[in-house]
N, C-alpha and C positions, 0 to 999 in steps of 0.2 A: 417433570418439567421439560419442555422441549427446548433444545439448544439451537441457537442460530449464531452465525458469525464466528470469527476467530480473534485471537489476541495478537497484537503487535506490541512487543516490549522493546523500548528504547532506553539507552543509558547515556547520561550526559555528565560532563565534568564542569564544575564551577572552579576553574583553575585560577587560584589566587596568587598574587605575586608578593604578598607580605607588606605592601605599601598602599593598599587600598584600591587595587585594580583587579579586574577579572578578564580572562581571555574570552574573546568572541571570535567566531569564524564567519566570514563573508563567503558565500558560495553561489555558484550558478549551477542549478540542477533542474532537470525537468522543464527547461525553458524559462526558468524564472530566477530572479535574485532572491537570496535568503540570508537573513542574519539570524544566527542561532548560537547556542553553546556547542562546543565540540563534543562529539560522541556518535553513537550509532546503534544499530540493531543487535540485540542479544541473539546469539546463535545457540542452537540446541546443544546441550551438554556443557554450557559454560555458565558460571555464576555472574551476577551483575558487576561485581568489582573486576573480575577477570575480563569481562566485556569492555569495561572502561579502559583498562590497561591496554588491551589489544587495539581498541579504536584510536586511542591517542598515539600509540606507536605507529599504526597504519597511516594516520592523517598527518603526523608530525615527524616523519623521517626517522622513526625508531626511538622517539623521545620517551623517556621513562618518567613516571610520576610517583609521588610519595605522599604520605600523610593523608590517605584517602579516608574520608568520613562521610557517612550518609547524611544527606541534607533534606531530601524530600522525595516521596513517592506519590504519584497521582492518587487522590482520594475521591475522585468523582468520575462519572462516565464521560469519556472523550472519544468521539468517533474519529477513526483514523482518516486523515485528509486524502490520502492517495490510494486507499484500498477500500473498496465497497464491502459492507458487512463485516468490518473489522473494528475492534475496540483498541484504543491506544492506552498503554500503561507506560509512563515515563518515570525513570528513577534518576535522581540527581545526587552526585557526590561532590563534596569539596575536595580539592587536592592541590598540590604544589608541583611545579616542574623540578625534576632532579637535574643536577648539574652533570655534564655540560649540556647547554642548550643545543639542540640538533636541527632546528628549523628556523625559518625567517619569520620575524614578527614585524609587521608593517605599522606605520603610523597613520595610514589612511584606509578607508573602506574600499573593498573590492579592488585591491591592489594586485591585479593580474592582467596579462596582456590583452585578452579578449574574452568575451562572454561565450564560452563553449561549455557544454555539460561536463561537470567534474572540476571546473576551475574553483580554486579555494585560496583564501588568504586569512591570516590571523592578525589580530590587533588587541592591545590592552585598552580597556575602557575603565575610567575611574568609577568606582561603585557609586560614589555620591553624584555622578552625572549620568547614571544609567537611565535610559528612557525606555520603559517597557514597550511602548508603542512601536519602537523601531524593530522589535523582534518579529519574526515571521509567523511563529506558531503560538497557539493559545496558552499552552502550558509554560513555554519559555517566557511568555509575557508575565504570567503569574509569578514565576520564580524570579524574574528580573525585578519586578516591582517589590517583592518581599526582600530580596537581597539589597536593593536600594534603600529600603526602610530598615535595614539591619535586623530583620526578624525572619524566623522560619515560617513558611506557610503552615496552616493548620494540618496536622498529620491525621 
């Protein structure tokens, strides 16, 4: 069988606060606004949980997370949006923030001074008010809808 393309593996956190909220990140990247779950790309030599721990620490000023449990891994073909001839695999974990909190959480979307690449802010969204259409990426939309409905996507 002839092989084409490459894989892009992304790992995301459904960071829960224990009172019905999930953490989302508002970002300005590649010249566009994005609403997504926090996380990022798996690096060679690291496991998915290790990736999530690293990504949250990088994005959230050294923040630690705990109670990390698998939630969903993409079970269908999804072409990567930013890389030609690449397939995207996304892995989602639920987790909680460890004390103390080391980063700012806002109460409004896109709470940063200007739209420059790399700008990012975080906010809690009530799970019962999650609107999957607000998310920027197809798999995040699926996960947000299932989280809102209090069910896991089909594995």
